[in-house]
C-alpha positions in Angstrom: -0.3 -19.9 21.7 3.0 -17.8 22.4 1.8 -15.5 19.3 -1.7 -15.0 21.1 -0.1 -14.2 24.2 2.4 -11.7 22.9 -0.5 -10.1 20.7 -2.7 -10.0 23.7 0.2 -8.1 26.1 1.4 -5.9 23.1 -2.5 -4.5 22.8 -3.1 -3.9 26.3 0.3 -2.4 26.9 -0.2 0.2 24.2 -3.7 0.9 25.0 -2.5 4.1 26.9 -2.2 6.8 24.4 1.1 7.7 25.6 2.6 4.0 25.6 5.6 3.0 23.5 5.9 1.4 20.3 8.7 -0.4 18.4 9.4 1.0 15.1 12.1 -0.2 12.4 14.1 2.4 11.0 15.5 2.8 7.5 13.5 -0.4 6.9 13.8 -0.2 3.0 17.6 0.8 2.9 19.1 -2.1 4.4 22.2 -0.4 6.0 25.2 -2.1 7.0 27.0 1.0 8.4 25.4 3.5 10.9 26.8 6.6 12.8 24.7 7.3 15.9 25.1 10.9 17.0 23.4 12.5 20.4 21.8 15.4 19.4 20.3 16.6 22.9 20.4 15.0 26.3 22.2 11.9 27.3 22.4 8.3 26.4 24.0 5.3 27.9 25.2 2.3 25.7 24.8 -1.4 26.7 26.3 -4.2 24.8 26.6 -7.8 25.6 28.7 -8.8 27.5 28.9 -6.1 30.3 30.1 -3.1 28.2 28.4 0.2 29.2 29.5 3.7 28.5 27.6 7.2 28.7 27.1 9.2 25.6 26.8 13.0 26.1 25.5 15.5 23.5 27.9 15.5 20.5 29.1 11.9 20.8 29.3 9.6 17.9 29.3 5.7 17.8 30.1 3.7 14.5 28.1 0.6 14.2 28.6 -2.0 11.6 27.3 -5.7 10.8 30.2 -7.7 10.5 30.0 -11.5 9.7 26.7 -11.7 11.8 27.9 -9.8 14.4 27.9 -5.9 15.4 31.3 -4.0 15.3 30.9 -0.9 17.8 33.4 2.1 17.8 32.6 4.9 20.2 34.7 8.0 19.2 37.8 8.4 21.2 37.2 4.8 22.6 38.2 1.3 21.9 36.3 -0.7 19.6 34.6 -4.0 20.0 32.4 -6.7 18.7 29.0 -7.9 20.1 25.7 -9.9 19.7 23.7 -7.1 20.7 23.7 -3.3 21.3 21.1 -0.9 23.2 21.6 2.6 23.3 19.0 3.9 26.1 17.9 7.5 26.4 18.6 8.9 30.0 15.6 11.4 29.8 12.7 12.4 27.7 14.6 15.4 26.3 17.3 13.1 24.7 17.2 12.9 20.9 19.7 11.4 18.4 20.4 11.4 14.4 21.7 8.5 12.4 24.1 8.7 9.1 23.6 5.4 7.3 25.9 3.9 4.7 28.2 7.0 5.0 25.3 9.2 3.5 24.9 12.9 4.5 21.8 12.6 7.0 18.5 14.2 6.4 17.8 16.8 9.1 15.8 14.5 11.0 15.9 13.3 14.6 14.6 10.6 17.0 13.8 10.2 20.6 13.6 7.2 22.8 15.9 4.1 22.8 17.6 2.4 19.9 18.6 -1.2 19.6 20.9 -2.8 16.9 20.9 -6.4 15.6 22.4 -8.1 12.6 20.4 -10.0 9.8 21.7 -11.2 6.7 24.4 -8.4 6.1 21.8 -5.6 7.3 21.6 -3.9 10.5 18.2 -3.9 11.9 17.4 -0.6 14.1 14.3 -0.6 16.2 13.4 2.5 17.7 11.5 2.5 21.2 9.3 5.6 20.9 6.5 7.4 22.6 3.2 7.2 20.6 2.6 11.0 21.0 5.9 11.8 19.2 5.4 9.1 16.7 2.1 10.3 15.6 3.4 13.5 15.2 6.3 12.2 12.9 3.7 10.5 11.0 1.5 13.8 10.6 4.8 15.6 9.4 6.0 12.6 6.9 2.5 12.2 5.6 0.8 15.5 5.6 3.5 18.1 5.2 4.0 21.4 7.0 2.2 24.8 7.1 -1.5 23.4 7.2 -4.6 24.3 9.4 -4.5 22.7 12.8 -7.6 21.1 12.1 -6.3 19.2 9.4 -3.4 18.0 11.4 -5.9 16.9 13.9 -7.7 14.9 11.3 -4.7 13.1 10.2 -3.5 12.5 13.7 -6.8 10.6 14.4 -6.2 8.6 11.0 -2.6 7.7 11.7 -3.4 6.7 15.3 -6.3 4.4 14.3 -4.0 2.7 11.6 -1.2 2.3 14.2 -3.5 0.6 16.7 -5.1 -1.6 14.1 -1.5 -2.8 12.7 0.5 -3.4 16.3 0.9 -6.8 15.3 1.9 -6.2 11.7 5.6 -7.3 12.2 5.2 -8.9 15.4 7.1 -11.9 14.4 9.9 -9.5 13.3 10.1 -8.2 17.2 8.8 -4.6 16.2 5.3 -3.2 15.5 5.7 -0.8 12.5 8.3 0.0 9.9 9.1 3.6 8.8 8.3 3.6 5.1 4.8 3.5 3.2 4.4 -0.3 3.8 3.2 0.8 7.2 3.1 4.6 7.6 5.8 7.1 6.6 8.0 8.1 9.5 11.0 10.4 9.3 11.8 11.0 12.9 10.1 13.3 15.4 9.2 16.9 14.4 9.7 20.3 16.3 6.7 21.7 14.6 4.7 23.4 17.5 1.4 23.0 15.6 2.0 19.3 14.5 2.8 18.4 18.1 -0.1 20.3 19.5 -2.4 18.4 17.3 -1.1 15.1 18.3 -1.5 15.8 22.0 -4.9 17.2 21.8 -6.3 14.2 20.2 -4.4 12.0 22.2 -5.8 8.7 22.2 -8.9 9.3 19.7 -9.3 6.7 16.9 -12.1 6.0 14.8 -14.5 2.8 15.3 -17.0 1.3 12.9 -20.5 0.4 14.1 -19.0 -2.8 15.6 -16.5 -0.8 17.6 -13.7 -2.2 15.6 -10.9 0.0 14.6 -11.8 1.2 10.9 -9.6 0.8 8.0 -8.4 4.4 8.0 -7.7 4.9 4.1 -6.5 8.2 2.6 -4.9 9.3 -0.4 -3.3 12.6 -1.7 -6.5 13.8 -4.1 -9.6 12.1 -5.2 -10.3 14.5 -8.4 -13.5 15.3 -7.0 -14.9 11.9 -6.1 -13.6 9.3 -3.7 -14.0 5.6 -4.4 -15.7 3.0 -2.6 -13.6 0.5 -1.3 -15.5 -2.3 -2.7 -14.7 -1.0 -6.3 -11.0 -0.8 -5.5 -10.6 -3.6 -2.9 -12.0 -7.0 -1.9 -13.3 -5.5 1.1 -16.6 -3.8 1.1 -16.4 -1.4 4.2 -19.8 0.6 4.8 -17.9 3.5 6.0 -15.6 3.7 2.9 -18.5 4.8 0.2 -18.2 7.0 -2.6 -18.6 10.6 -1.9 -18.6 13.8 -4.3 -15.9 16.2 -3.1 -15.7 19.7 -4.3 -13.2 20.7 -2.0 -10.0 19.3 -3.7 -10.8 20.0 -7.5 -8.6 23.2 -7.6 -5.7 21.5 -5.8 -2.1 20.6 -7.5 -3.1 17.0 -7.9 -6.4 17.3 -9.2 -5.9 16.5 -12.7 -3.2 15.2 -14.9 -2.6 13.8 -18.3 -0.4 11.1 -20.2 -0.1 10.2 -23.6 0.8 6.9 -25.4 0.8 5.8 -29.2 -2.4 4.8 -30.5 -0.5 1.1 -31.6 0.7 0.8 -27.8 -3.0 1.1 -26.6 -4.3 -1.5 -29.1 -1.5 -3.9 -28.7 -2.1 -3.5 -24.8 -5.8 -4.2 -25.4 -5.4 -7.3 -27.6 -3.0 -8.8 -24.8 -5.8 -8.2 -22.1 -8.2 -10.1 -24.7 -9.7 -7.5 -27.0 -10.5 -8.6 -30.3 -13.0 -6.1 -31.5 -12.9 -3.1 -34.2 -10.0 -0.8 -33.8 -12.4 2.2 -34.1 -11.1 5.4 -32.2 -14.7 6.2 -31.3 -15.3 2.6 -30.1 -11.7 2.8 -28.0 -12.4 6.1 -26.2 -14.3 6.1 -23.0 -15.2 9.0 -20.7 -15.4 8.8 -16.8 -17.7 11.7 -15.8 -18.0 9.8 -12.4 -15.9 6.8 -11.0 -16.1 3.7 -12.9 -14.5 0.1 -12.2 -14.0 -0.9 -15.8 -12.8 0.5 -19.0 -15.1 -0.9 -21.8 -14.7 -1.2 -25.4 -17.8 -2.7 -26.9 -18.6 -5.9 -24.8 -14.7 -6.0 -23.6 -13.6 -4.6 -20.2 -10.4 -4.2 -18.3 -10.4 -2.7 -14.5 -9.2 0.8 -14.4 -7.1 0.0 -11.4 -5.3 -2.4 -13.4 -4.6 -0.1 -16.5 -3.5 2.6 -13.7 -1.0 -0.2 -12.6 0.1 -1.3 -15.8 0.8 2.2 -17.2 1.9 3.7 -13.7 -0.7 6.3 -13.8 -1.7 8.5 -11.2 -5.0 7.3 -10.3 -7.7 5.0 -12.0 -9.8 8.1 -12.3 -9.2 8.8 -16.1 -10.8 9.1 -19.4 -9.4 7.4 -22.6 -9.6 9.7 -25.5 -8.3 8.1 -28.6 -6.9 9.7 -31.7 -5.2 8.5 -35.1 -1.7 8.8 -33.6 -2.1 8.8 -29.9 -4.2 7.9 -26.9 -4.7 10.4 -23.8 -5.3 9.6 -20.5 -7.2 12.6 -19.1 -6.9 11.8 -15.4 -8.3 13.2 -12.2 -6.7 12.7 -8.7 -3.7 11.0 -7.2 -4.0 7.6 -5.2 -6.4 5.1 -5.0 -9.2 7.4 -4.0 -10.6 5.4 -0.9 -11.3 7.3 2.2 -10.1 10.5 3.3 -8.9 13.0 0.6 -5.9 15.0 1.8 -6.0 17.9 -0.3 -9.8 18.0 0.0 -9.3 17.8 4.0 -6.7 20.4 4.0 -9.1 22.6 2.0 -12.0 22.1 4.1 -9.9 22.7 7.5 -8.8 26.2 5.8 -12.3 27.0 5.2 -13.2 26.6 9.1 -14.4 22.9 9.2 -13.4 21.1 12.5 -11.6 17.6 12.6 -14.9 16.2 13.4 -16.8 17.5 10.4 -14.1 16.5 8.0 -14.0 13.1 9.5 -17.6 12.8 8.8 -17.4 13.8 5.6 -15.2 11.1 4.3 -15.7 8.3 6.5 -19.7 7.2 7.1 -21.0 6.8 10.1 -17.8 6.1 12.2 -17.3 6.7 15.9 -14.7 9.1 17.1 -13.5 7.9 20.5 -10.8 7.0 22.9 -8.7 3.7 22.1 -9.8 2.4 25.3 -13.4 1.8 24.1 -12.2 0.0 20.9 -12.8 -3.8 20.5 -10.2 -6.2 19.0 -11.0 -9.1 16.8 -11.1 -12.5 18.8 -7.6 -14.3 18.6 -8.0 -17.8 16.9 
């Protein structure tokens, strides 16, 4: 019951487009030491019990995990130990940077509050961030820079849809999302005016299915000329995630690829999967002129997704060309192929298509509307 109540509070409190979310930073790096630096504005440090100090621009604070506690050392001030640490922004212009484990920091900045707590020799850092700033940061991390604004608007709507459908993903860990691709890539805020404008101009907009539930807003780098249906890639069969022929991405950098392996290695692999047929090169070759679910050699089949995973290929959309000494995987696209093709969407935007048109091309029959109109699954 407590979990249900927390989830209800979480969803309703974040339905405002400019609400606050909690993001775990450096989630995949397990930092044990961090240097917090005030890049702009002013902050206030609060540590239990009763330690408080102001931090002006240029102030540094070293924070370390030490025996399940936190060691804190502001520059030019005495150090101390605490069980919890919160650094609050004093206005919305305040920003900070982080240097973890002694590494030179990337040129990335964050806004909002930052809290620390120790966990299994790791410093967990939670950034309380404005939704608009977060969405702009995700656009920058997932979509790059120097793109048409209509593409950035499209990516903003997709990212926002994902965010609101996963607000409870890490609820038991006391935050909403993490900053790596397990959730959505987030490397801090961006000062790119076009990206920030795209986030603000689409504020609150999300994609809903016919049932008014938030859709699975899947996307990938390049589909190779044809997207995949969700039912062919995942267990989930979503009517809005159907296969579509995509002429927009075929000349992009990730449209085609190739990988060669030895013929003996390929035959050995097939035998491990249960193949016991003839090692006829013409039989072992298989051509995908459209997306197929399974590779076939006679009556033997194995999913292309499994081959992709086992050989670490860019996509599951590839042909197998067997020769005497080698087998060539001649592939198309990059990623799982479901939903929006980013390079195709970029090309559509550059040709003058609006974000609504791009969305309708890749997602069938979805509703573009404010998050306030979304329904959420009943809590059980």
